[in-house]
HTML snippet that shows the backbone in 3Dmol.js (N, CA, C, O; Angstrom):
<script src="https://3Dmol.org/build/3Dmol-min.js"></script>
<div id="view" style="width:600px;height:400px;position:relative"></div>
<script>
const pdb = `
ATOM      1  N   UNK A   1    -158.425 -87.023-128.448  1.00  0.00           N
ATOM      2  CA  UNK A   1    -159.032 -85.803-127.863  1.00  0.00           C
ATOM      3  C   UNK A   1    -157.691 -85.129-127.905  1.00  0.00           C
ATOM      4  O   UNK A   1    -156.658 -85.733-127.618  1.00  0.00           O
ATOM      5  N   UNK A   2    -157.725 -83.725-128.307  1.00  0.00           N
ATOM      6  CA  UNK A   2    -156.936 -82.800-128.106  1.00  0.00           C
ATOM      7  C   UNK A   2    -157.322 -81.600-127.407  1.00  0.00           C
ATOM      8  O   UNK A   2    -158.453 -81.126-127.518  1.00  0.00           O
ATOM      9  N   UNK A   3    -156.257 -81.006-126.566  1.00  0.00           N
ATOM     10  CA  UNK A   3    -156.672 -80.169-125.766  1.00  0.00           C
ATOM     11  C   UNK A   3    -155.562 -78.875-125.728  1.00  0.00           C
ATOM     12  O   UNK A   3    -154.418 -79.285-125.527  1.00  0.00           O
ATOM     13  N   UNK A   4    -155.644 -77.718-125.846  1.00  0.00           N
ATOM     14  CA  UNK A   4    -154.942 -76.587-125.847  1.00  0.00           C
ATOM     15  C   UNK A   4    -155.202 -75.510-125.025  1.00  0.00           C
ATOM     16  O   UNK A   4    -156.356 -75.092-124.946  1.00  0.00           O
ATOM     17  N   UNK A   5    -153.961 -74.799-124.160  1.00  0.00           N
ATOM     18  CA  UNK A   5    -154.437 -73.686-123.539  1.00  0.00           C
ATOM     19  C   UNK A   5    -154.086 -72.705-124.194  1.00  0.00           C
ATOM     20  O   UNK A   5    -153.076 -72.729-124.897  1.00  0.00           O
ATOM     21  N   UNK A   6    -154.796 -71.755-124.089  1.00  0.00           N
ATOM     22  CA  UNK A   6    -154.350 -70.648-125.122  1.00  0.00           C
ATOM     23  C   UNK A   6    -153.730 -69.592-123.867  1.00  0.00           C
ATOM     24  O   UNK A   6    -152.936 -68.792-124.360  1.00  0.00           O
ATOM     25  N   UNK A   7    -153.875 -69.445-122.663  1.00  0.00           N
ATOM     26  CA  UNK A   7    -153.501 -68.577-121.680  1.00  0.00           C
ATOM     27  C   UNK A   7    -153.952 -69.022-120.207  1.00  0.00           C
ATOM     28  O   UNK A   7    -155.066 -69.469-119.931  1.00  0.00           O
ATOM     29  N   UNK A   8    -153.048 -68.852-119.441  1.00  0.00           N
ATOM     30  CA  UNK A   8    -153.405 -69.143-118.079  1.00  0.00           C
ATOM     31  C   UNK A   8    -152.942 -68.129-117.087  1.00  0.00           C
ATOM     32  O   UNK A   8    -151.795 -67.681-117.080  1.00  0.00           O
ATOM     33  N   UNK A   9    -153.748 -67.835-116.370  1.00  0.00           N
ATOM     34  CA  UNK A   9    -153.238 -66.814-115.048  1.00  0.00           C
ATOM     35  C   UNK A   9    -153.277 -67.435-113.650  1.00  0.00           C
ATOM     36  O   UNK A   9    -154.104 -68.165-113.104  1.00  0.00           O
ATOM     37  N   UNK A  10    -151.969 -66.842-113.197  1.00  0.00           N
ATOM     38  CA  UNK A  10    -151.634 -67.191-111.611  1.00  0.00           C
ATOM     39  C   UNK A  10    -151.544 -66.061-110.966  1.00  0.00           C
ATOM     40  O   UNK A  10    -151.316 -65.066-111.654  1.00  0.00           O
ATOM     41  N   UNK A  11    -151.659 -65.934-109.835  1.00  0.00           N
ATOM     42  CA  UNK A  11    -151.562 -64.629-108.814  1.00  0.00           C
ATOM     43  C   UNK A  11    -150.546 -65.164-107.663  1.00  0.00           C
ATOM     44  O   UNK A  11    -150.864 -66.001-106.818  1.00  0.00           O
ATOM     45  N   UNK A  12    -149.332 -64.574-107.762  1.00  0.00           N
ATOM     46  CA  UNK A  12    -148.236 -64.914-107.017  1.00  0.00           C
ATOM     47  C   UNK A  12    -147.926 -63.688-106.262  1.00  0.00           C
ATOM     48  O   UNK A  12    -147.359 -62.776-106.864  1.00  0.00           O
ATOM     49  N   UNK A  13    -148.253 -63.542-104.910  1.00  0.00           N
ATOM     50  CA  UNK A  13    -147.742 -62.436-104.003  1.00  0.00           C
ATOM     51  C   UNK A  13    -148.584 -61.343-104.572  1.00  0.00           C
ATOM     52  O   UNK A  13    -148.048 -60.259-104.800  1.00  0.00           O
ATOM     53  N   UNK A  14    -149.752 -61.508-104.803  1.00  0.00           N
ATOM     54  CA  UNK A  14    -150.631 -60.091-105.151  1.00  0.00           C
ATOM     55  C   UNK A  14    -150.168 -59.935-106.624  1.00  0.00           C
ATOM     56  O   UNK A  14    -150.767 -58.998-107.152  1.00  0.00           O
ATOM     57  N   UNK A  15    -149.458 -60.437-107.300  1.00  0.00           N
ATOM     58  CA  UNK A  15    -149.157 -59.921-109.000  1.00  0.00           C
ATOM     59  C   UNK A  15    -149.827 -61.156-109.782  1.00  0.00           C
ATOM     60  O   UNK A  15    -149.913 -62.292-109.316  1.00  0.00           O
ATOM     61  N   UNK A  16    -150.257 -60.777-110.961  1.00  0.00           N
ATOM     62  CA  UNK A  16    -150.962 -61.879-111.794  1.00  0.00           C
ATOM     63  C   UNK A  16    -150.012 -62.031-113.203  1.00  0.00           C
ATOM     64  O   UNK A  16    -149.720 -61.031-113.859  1.00  0.00           O
ATOM     65  N   UNK A  17    -149.690 -63.010-113.480  1.00  0.00           N
ATOM     66  CA  UNK A  17    -148.898 -63.637-114.494  1.00  0.00           C
ATOM     67  C   UNK A  17    -149.585 -64.281-115.566  1.00  0.00           C
ATOM     68  O   UNK A  17    -149.967 -65.443-115.430  1.00  0.00           O
ATOM     69  N   UNK A  18    -149.782 -63.637-116.625  1.00  0.00           N
ATOM     70  CA  UNK A  18    -150.666 -64.007-117.859  1.00  0.00           C
ATOM     71  C   UNK A  18    -149.343 -64.702-118.958  1.00  0.00           C
ATOM     72  O   UNK A  18    -148.423 -64.083-119.494  1.00  0.00           O
ATOM     73  N   UNK A  19    -149.618 -65.972-119.022  1.00  0.00           N
ATOM     74  CA  UNK A  19    -148.729 -66.744-119.933  1.00  0.00           C
ATOM     75  C   UNK A  19    -149.423 -67.374-120.997  1.00  0.00           C
ATOM     76  O   UNK A  19    -150.399 -68.096-120.795  1.00  0.00           O
ATOM     77  N   UNK A  20    -148.928 -67.112-122.208  1.00  0.00           N
ATOM     78  CA  UNK A  20    -149.680 -67.389-123.523  1.00  0.00           C
ATOM     79  C   UNK A  20    -148.602 -68.996-123.608  1.00  0.00           C
ATOM     80  O   UNK A  20    -147.376 -68.947-123.719  1.00  0.00           O
ATOM     81  N   UNK A  21    -149.249 -70.049-123.542  1.00  0.00           N
ATOM     82  CA  UNK A  21    -148.236 -71.292-123.892  1.00  0.00           C
ATOM     83  C   UNK A  21    -149.573 -72.305-124.171  1.00  0.00           C
ATOM     84  O   UNK A  21    -150.747 -71.978-123.996  1.00  0.00           O
ATOM     85  N   UNK A  22    -149.090 -73.597-124.642  1.00  0.00           N
ATOM     86  CA  UNK A  22    -149.805 -74.650-125.131  1.00  0.00           C
ATOM     87  C   UNK A  22    -149.502 -75.529-124.264  1.00  0.00           C
ATOM     88  O   UNK A  22    -148.450 -75.485-123.627  1.00  0.00           O
ATOM     89  N   UNK A  23    -150.552 -76.608-124.106  1.00  0.00           N
ATOM     90  CA  UNK A  23    -150.311 -77.915-123.365  1.00  0.00           C
ATOM     91  C   UNK A  23    -151.314 -78.606-124.194  1.00  0.00           C
ATOM     92  O   UNK A  23    -152.486 -78.258-124.343  1.00  0.00           O
ATOM     93  N   UNK A  24    -150.609 -79.823-124.817  1.00  0.00           N
ATOM     94  CA  UNK A  24    -151.311 -80.570-126.010  1.00  0.00           C
ATOM     95  C   UNK A  24    -151.643 -82.043-125.049  1.00  0.00           C
ATOM     96  O   UNK A  24    -150.877 -82.592-124.258  1.00  0.00           O
ATOM     97  N   UNK A  25    -152.662 -82.333-125.323  1.00  0.00           N
ATOM     98  CA  UNK A  25    -153.207 -83.658-124.371  1.00  0.00           C
ATOM     99  C   UNK A  25    -153.814 -84.513-125.868  1.00  0.00           C
ATOM    100  O   UNK A  25    -154.683 -84.111-126.642  1.00  0.00           O
ATOM    101  N   UNK A  26    -153.093 -85.675-125.926  1.00  0.00           N
ATOM    102  CA  UNK A  26    -153.262 -86.501-126.883  1.00  0.00           C
ATOM    103  C   UNK A  26    -153.980 -88.016-126.625  1.00  0.00           C
ATOM    104  O   UNK A  26    -154.442 -88.833-127.421  1.00  0.00           O
ATOM    105  N   UNK A  27    -153.851 -88.013-125.014  1.00  0.00           N
ATOM    106  CA  UNK A  27    -154.323 -89.444-124.335  1.00  0.00           C
ATOM    107  C   UNK A  27    -155.781 -89.323-124.195  1.00  0.00           C
ATOM    108  O   UNK A  27    -156.259 -88.556-123.359  1.00  0.00           O
ATOM    109  N   UNK A  28    -156.512 -90.043-124.972  1.00  0.00           N
ATOM    110  CA  UNK A  28    -158.114 -90.374-124.746  1.00  0.00           C
ATOM    111  C   UNK A  28    -158.407 -90.602-123.468  1.00  0.00           C
ATOM    112  O   UNK A  28    -159.446 -90.128-123.010  1.00  0.00           O
ATOM    113  N   UNK A  29    -157.676 -91.250-122.790  1.00  0.00           N
ATOM    114  CA  UNK A  29    -158.037 -91.752-121.400  1.00  0.00           C
ATOM    115  C   UNK A  29    -158.095 -90.810-120.186  1.00  0.00           C
ATOM    116  O   UNK A  29    -158.455 -91.132-119.053  1.00  0.00           O
ATOM    117  N   UNK A  30    -157.581 -89.283-120.702  1.00  0.00           N
ATOM    118  CA  UNK A  30    -157.641 -88.484-119.370  1.00  0.00           C
ATOM    119  C   UNK A  30    -158.910 -87.825-119.275  1.00  0.00           C
ATOM    120  O   UNK A  30    -159.528 -87.489-120.285  1.00  0.00           O
ATOM    121  N   UNK A  31    -159.288 -87.643-118.227  1.00  0.00           N
ATOM    122  CA  UNK A  31    -160.622 -87.145-117.479  1.00  0.00           C
ATOM    123  C   UNK A  31    -161.105 -85.710-118.060  1.00  0.00           C
ATOM    124  O   UNK A  31    -160.297 -84.889-118.495  1.00  0.00           O
ATOM    125  N   UNK A  32    -162.314 -85.524-118.028  1.00  0.00           N
ATOM    126  CA  UNK A  32    -162.896 -84.497-118.561  1.00  0.00           C
ATOM    127  C   UNK A  32    -162.174 -83.031-117.809  1.00  0.00           C
ATOM    128  O   UNK A  32    -161.986 -81.975-118.413  1.00  0.00           O
ATOM    129  N   UNK A  33    -161.853 -83.283-116.402  1.00  0.00           N
ATOM    130  CA  UNK A  33    -161.160 -82.335-115.796  1.00  0.00           C
ATOM    131  C   UNK A  33    -159.956 -83.052-115.046  1.00  0.00           C
ATOM    132  O   UNK A  33    -160.001 -84.063-114.345  1.00  0.00           O
ATOM    133  N   UNK A  34    -158.895 -82.280-115.374  1.00  0.00           N
ATOM    134  CA  UNK A  34    -157.759 -82.549-114.375  1.00  0.00           C
ATOM    135  C   UNK A  34    -156.744 -81.471-114.433  1.00  0.00           C
ATOM    136  O   UNK A  34    -156.615 -80.604-115.298  1.00  0.00           O
ATOM    137  N   UNK A  35    -156.021 -81.684-113.320  1.00  0.00           N
ATOM    138  CA  UNK A  35    -154.794 -80.514-112.829  1.00  0.00           C
ATOM    139  C   UNK A  35    -153.498 -81.147-113.087  1.00  0.00           C
ATOM    140  O   UNK A  35    -153.283 -82.347-112.915  1.00  0.00           O
ATOM    141  N   UNK A  36    -152.677 -80.320-113.490  1.00  0.00           N
ATOM    142  CA  UNK A  36    -151.496 -80.280-114.044  1.00  0.00           C
ATOM    143  C   UNK A  36    -150.654 -79.270-113.181  1.00  0.00           C
ATOM    144  O   UNK A  36    -151.133 -78.146-113.035  1.00  0.00           O
ATOM    145  N   UNK A  37    -149.578 -79.532-112.659  1.00  0.00           N
ATOM    146  CA  UNK A  37    -148.795 -78.539-111.966  1.00  0.00           C
ATOM    147  C   UNK A  37    -148.034 -77.403-112.922  1.00  0.00           C
ATOM    148  O   UNK A  37    -147.687 -77.768-114.045  1.00  0.00           O
ATOM    149  N   UNK A  38    -147.848 -76.443-112.626  1.00  0.00           N
ATOM    150  CA  UNK A  38    -147.449 -75.364-113.748  1.00  0.00           C
ATOM    151  C   UNK A  38    -145.837 -75.729-113.938  1.00  0.00           C
ATOM    152  O   UNK A  38    -145.359 -75.474-115.043  1.00  0.00           O
ATOM    153  N   UNK A  39    -145.080 -76.239-113.051  1.00  0.00           N
ATOM    154  CA  UNK A  39    -143.849 -76.598-113.026  1.00  0.00           C
ATOM    155  C   UNK A  39    -143.504 -77.601-114.308  1.00  0.00           C
ATOM    156  O   UNK A  39    -142.429 -77.652-114.905  1.00  0.00           O
ATOM    157  N   UNK A  40    -144.858 -78.488-114.606  1.00  0.00           N
ATOM    158  CA  UNK A  40    -144.626 -79.405-115.630  1.00  0.00           C
ATOM    159  C   UNK A  40    -144.707 -78.974-116.769  1.00  0.00           C
ATOM    160  O   UNK A  40    -144.199 -79.689-117.633  1.00  0.00           O
ATOM    161  N   UNK A  41    -145.298 -77.796-117.173  1.00  0.00           N
ATOM    162  CA  UNK A  41    -145.984 -77.539-118.163  1.00  0.00           C
ATOM    163  C   UNK A  41    -144.844 -76.354-119.104  1.00  0.00           C
ATOM    164  O   UNK A  41    -145.125 -76.010-120.253  1.00  0.00           O
ATOM    165  N   UNK A  42    -143.692 -75.901-118.440  1.00  0.00           N
ATOM    166  CA  UNK A  42    -142.835 -75.265-118.892  1.00  0.00           C
ATOM    167  C   UNK A  42    -143.284 -73.645-119.489  1.00  0.00           C
ATOM    168  O   UNK A  42    -142.918 -73.093-120.527  1.00  0.00           O
ATOM    169  N   UNK A  43    -144.149 -73.180-118.476  1.00  0.00           N
ATOM    170  CA  UNK A  43    -144.288 -71.728-118.651  1.00  0.00           C
ATOM    171  C   UNK A  43    -143.228 -70.869-118.191  1.00  0.00           C
ATOM    172  O   UNK A  43    -142.872 -70.777-117.016  1.00  0.00           O
ATOM    173  N   UNK A  44    -142.600 -70.067-119.448  1.00  0.00           N
ATOM    174  CA  UNK A  44    -141.439 -69.258-119.319  1.00  0.00           C
ATOM    175  C   UNK A  44    -141.818 -68.122-118.587  1.00  0.00           C
ATOM    176  O   UNK A  44    -140.937 -67.517-117.975  1.00  0.00           O
ATOM    177  N   UNK A  45    -143.170 -67.665-118.539  1.00  0.00           N
ATOM    178  CA  UNK A  45    -143.751 -66.566-117.985  1.00  0.00           C
ATOM    179  C   UNK A  45    -143.711 -66.414-116.407  1.00  0.00           C
ATOM    180  O   UNK A  45    -143.774 -65.378-115.745  1.00  0.00           O
ATOM    181  N   UNK A  46    -143.581 -67.827-115.955  1.00  0.00           N
ATOM    182  CA  UNK A  46    -143.759 -67.888-114.355  1.00  0.00           C
ATOM    183  C   UNK A  46    -142.426 -68.059-113.692  1.00  0.00           C
ATOM    184  O   UNK A  46    -141.452 -68.717-114.057  1.00  0.00           O
ATOM    185  N   UNK A  47    -142.591 -67.392-112.745  1.00  0.00           N
ATOM    186  CA  UNK A  47    -141.368 -67.378-111.955  1.00  0.00           C
ATOM    187  C   UNK A  47    -140.527 -68.889-111.647  1.00  0.00           C
ATOM    188  O   UNK A  47    -141.222 -69.826-111.253  1.00  0.00           O
ATOM    189  N   UNK A  48    -139.493 -69.042-111.774  1.00  0.00           N
ATOM    190  CA  UNK A  48    -138.723 -70.186-111.344  1.00  0.00           C
ATOM    191  C   UNK A  48    -139.021 -70.628-109.914  1.00  0.00           C
ATOM    192  O   UNK A  48    -138.885 -69.956-108.892  1.00  0.00           O
ATOM    193  N   UNK A  49    -139.423 -71.794-110.026  1.00  0.00           N
ATOM    194  CA  UNK A  49    -139.683 -72.480-108.713  1.00  0.00           C
ATOM    195  C   UNK A  49    -141.251 -72.212-108.463  1.00  0.00           C
ATOM    196  O   UNK A  49    -141.546 -72.395-107.282  1.00  0.00           O
ATOM    197  N   UNK A  50    -142.089 -71.910-109.096  1.00  0.00           N
ATOM    198  CA  UNK A  50    -143.537 -71.577-109.019  1.00  0.00           C
ATOM    199  C   UNK A  50    -143.846 -73.007-108.608  1.00  0.00           C
ATOM    200  O   UNK A  50    -143.237 -74.030-108.923  1.00  0.00           O
ATOM    201  N   UNK A  51    -145.109 -72.840-107.704  1.00  0.00           N
ATOM    202  CA  UNK A  51    -145.503 -74.283-107.351  1.00  0.00           C
ATOM    203  C   UNK A  51    -146.992 -74.524-107.633  1.00  0.00           C
ATOM    204  O   UNK A  51    -147.561 -75.568-107.315  1.00  0.00           O
ATOM    205  N   UNK A  52    -147.739 -73.229-108.407  1.00  0.00           N
ATOM    206  CA  UNK A  52    -148.998 -72.955-108.664  1.00  0.00           C
ATOM    207  C   UNK A  52    -149.465 -74.422-109.592  1.00  0.00           C
ATOM    208  O   UNK A  52    -148.572 -75.105-110.093  1.00  0.00           O
ATOM    209  N   UNK A  53    -150.654 -74.735-109.723  1.00  0.00           N
ATOM    210  CA  UNK A  53    -150.897 -75.852-110.233  1.00  0.00           C
ATOM    211  C   UNK A  53    -152.623 -75.082-111.129  1.00  0.00           C
ATOM    212  O   UNK A  53    -153.461 -74.273-110.732  1.00  0.00           O
ATOM    213  N   UNK A  54    -152.472 -75.827-112.348  1.00  0.00           N
ATOM    214  CA  UNK A  54    -153.499 -75.265-113.074  1.00  0.00           C
ATOM    215  C   UNK A  54    -154.628 -76.497-113.352  1.00  0.00           C
ATOM    216  O   UNK A  54    -154.296 -77.604-113.777  1.00  0.00           O
ATOM    217  N   UNK A  55    -156.100 -76.087-113.020  1.00  0.00           N
ATOM    218  CA  UNK A  55    -156.990 -77.193-113.553  1.00  0.00           C
ATOM    219  C   UNK A  55    -157.564 -76.736-114.767  1.00  0.00           C
ATOM    220  O   UNK A  55    -157.717 -75.532-114.975  1.00  0.00           O
ATOM    221  N   UNK A  56    -157.889 -77.601-115.576  1.00  0.00           N
ATOM    222  CA  UNK A  56    -158.393 -77.665-117.153  1.00  0.00           C
ATOM    223  C   UNK A  56    -159.875 -78.309-117.031  1.00  0.00           C
ATOM    224  O   UNK A  56    -160.130 -79.236-116.263  1.00  0.00           O
ATOM    225  N   UNK A  57    -160.689 -77.779-117.772  1.00  0.00           N
ATOM    226  CA  UNK A  57    -161.922 -78.575-118.416  1.00  0.00           C
ATOM    227  C   UNK A  57    -162.047 -78.682-119.634  1.00  0.00           C
ATOM    228  O   UNK A  57    -162.071 -77.676-120.343  1.00  0.00           O
ATOM    229  N   UNK A  58    -162.138 -79.758-120.071  1.00  0.00           N
ATOM    230  CA  UNK A  58    -161.964 -79.859-121.730  1.00  0.00           C
ATOM    231  C   UNK A  58    -163.438 -79.660-121.926  1.00  0.00           C
ATOM    232  O   UNK A  58    -164.305 -80.173-121.218  1.00  0.00           O
ATOM    233  N   UNK A  59    -163.681 -78.730-123.133  1.00  0.00           N
ATOM    234  CA  UNK A  59    -165.064 -78.517-123.769  1.00  0.00           C
ATOM    235  C   UNK A  59    -165.549 -79.559-124.559  1.00  0.00           C
ATOM    236  O   UNK A  59    -166.701 -79.991-124.515  1.00  0.00           O
ATOM    237  N   UNK A  60    -164.508 -80.019-125.400  1.00  0.00           N
ATOM    238  CA  UNK A  60    -165.299 -81.282-125.817  1.00  0.00           C
ATOM    239  C   UNK A  60    -163.935 -81.694-126.862  1.00  0.00           C
ATOM    240  O   UNK A  60    -162.912 -81.011-126.924  1.00  0.00           O
ATOM    241  N   UNK A  61    -164.160 -82.857-127.587  1.00  0.00           N
ATOM    242  CA  UNK A  61    -162.998 -83.498-128.364  1.00  0.00           C
ATOM    243  C   UNK A  61    -162.738 -82.723-129.639  1.00  0.00           C
ATOM    244  O   UNK A  61    -161.680 -83.004-130.202  1.00  0.00           O
ATOM    245  N   UNK A  62    -163.452 -81.863-130.162  1.00  0.00           N
ATOM    246  CA  UNK A  62    -163.033 -81.374-131.356  1.00  0.00           C
ATOM    247  C   UNK A  62    -162.283 -80.155-131.551  1.00  0.00           C
ATOM    248  O   UNK A  62    -162.725 -79.118-132.046  1.00  0.00           O
ATOM    249  N   UNK A  63    -160.822 -80.414-131.016  1.00  0.00           N
ATOM    250  CA  UNK A  63    -159.931 -79.364-131.105  1.00  0.00           C
ATOM    251  C   UNK A  63    -160.090 -78.057-130.728  1.00  0.00           C
ATOM    252  O   UNK A  63    -159.610 -77.124-131.372  1.00  0.00           O
ATOM    253  N   UNK A  64    -160.947 -77.887-129.392  1.00  0.00           N
ATOM    254  CA  UNK A  64    -161.565 -76.588-128.971  1.00  0.00           C
ATOM    255  C   UNK A  64    -160.424 -76.152-127.814  1.00  0.00           C
ATOM    256  O   UNK A  64    -159.686 -77.055-127.422  1.00  0.00           O
ATOM    257  N   UNK A  65    -160.311 -75.280-127.451  1.00  0.00           N
ATOM    258  CA  UNK A  65    -159.124 -74.682-126.660  1.00  0.00           C
ATOM    259  C   UNK A  65    -159.956 -75.325-125.117  1.00  0.00           C
ATOM    260  O   UNK A  65    -161.129 -75.687-125.023  1.00  0.00           O
ATOM    261  N   UNK A  66    -159.133 -75.309-124.277  1.00  0.00           N
ATOM    262  CA  UNK A  66    -159.573 -75.845-122.614  1.00  0.00           C
ATOM    263  C   UNK A  66    -159.725 -74.403-122.194  1.00  0.00           C
ATOM    264  O   UNK A  66    -159.379 -73.367-122.762  1.00  0.00           O
ATOM    265  N   UNK A  67    -160.419 -74.649-120.890  1.00  0.00           N
ATOM    266  CA  UNK A  67    -160.538 -73.227-119.909  1.00  0.00           C
ATOM    267  C   UNK A  67    -159.897 -73.796-118.574  1.00  0.00           C
ATOM    268  O   UNK A  67    -159.871 -74.923-118.081  1.00  0.00           O
ATOM    269  N   UNK A  68    -159.315 -72.377-118.129  1.00  0.00           N
ATOM    270  CA  UNK A  68    -158.749 -72.622-116.913  1.00  0.00           C
ATOM    271  C   UNK A  68    -159.750 -72.311-115.950  1.00  0.00           C
ATOM    272  O   UNK A  68    -160.418 -71.279-116.022  1.00  0.00           O
ATOM    273  N   UNK A  69    -159.878 -73.146-115.065  1.00  0.00           N
ATOM    274  CA  UNK A  69    -160.886 -72.992-114.050  1.00  0.00           C
ATOM    275  C   UNK A  69    -160.484 -73.061-112.408  1.00  0.00           C
ATOM    276  O   UNK A  69    -161.268 -72.861-111.481  1.00  0.00           O
ATOM    277  N   UNK A  70    -159.163 -73.372-112.309  1.00  0.00           N
ATOM    278  CA  UNK A  70    -158.769 -73.303-110.852  1.00  0.00           C
ATOM    279  C   UNK A  70    -157.271 -73.077-111.089  1.00  0.00           C
ATOM    280  O   UNK A  70    -156.701 -73.434-112.121  1.00  0.00           O
ATOM    281  N   UNK A  71    -156.646 -72.430-110.010  1.00  0.00           N
ATOM    282  CA  UNK A  71    -155.315 -72.419-109.700  1.00  0.00           C
ATOM    283  C   UNK A  71    -155.054 -72.458-108.313  1.00  0.00           C
ATOM    284  O   UNK A  71    -154.653 -71.479-107.683  1.00  0.00           O
ATOM    285  N   UNK A  72    -155.303 -73.724-107.759  1.00  0.00           N
ATOM    286  CA  UNK A  72    -155.050 -74.065-106.471  1.00  0.00           C
ATOM    287  C   UNK A  72    -153.329 -74.097-106.070  1.00  0.00           C
ATOM    288  O   UNK A  72    -152.573 -74.547-106.932  1.00  0.00           O
ATOM    289  N   UNK A  73    -152.882 -73.724-105.060  1.00  0.00           N
ATOM    290  CA  UNK A  73    -151.796 -73.497-104.629  1.00  0.00           C
ATOM    291  C   UNK A  73    -151.131 -72.318-104.943  1.00  0.00           C
ATOM    292  O   UNK A  73    -149.930 -72.165-104.719  1.00  0.00           O
ATOM    293  N   UNK A  74    -151.779 -71.552-105.403  1.00  0.00           N
ATOM    294  CA  UNK A  74    -151.386 -70.062-105.913  1.00  0.00           C
ATOM    295  C   UNK A  74    -151.361 -69.231-104.769  1.00  0.00           C
ATOM    296  O   UNK A  74    -151.087 -68.036-104.879  1.00  0.00           O
TER     297      UNK A  74
END
`;
const viewer = $3Dmol.createViewer("view");
viewer.addModel(pdb, "pdb");
viewer.setStyle({}, {cartoon: {color: "spectrum"}});
viewer.zoomTo();
viewer.render();
</script>
């Protein structure tokens, strides 16, 4: 399974940050939907010390982009 995020949006203090970055998943045991803290994904577009998390849904295992479906903690 392979997943790549093309962009992610996070609202902080009424502002929105759009970061074009990649997050690759090679572990086939991951669930179809999963959440990863933004601080672990090294988005340079996000403010330092951000605490947002991003939820992804894998469309399918055929190297399709994943969709950002939620930003809990923003």
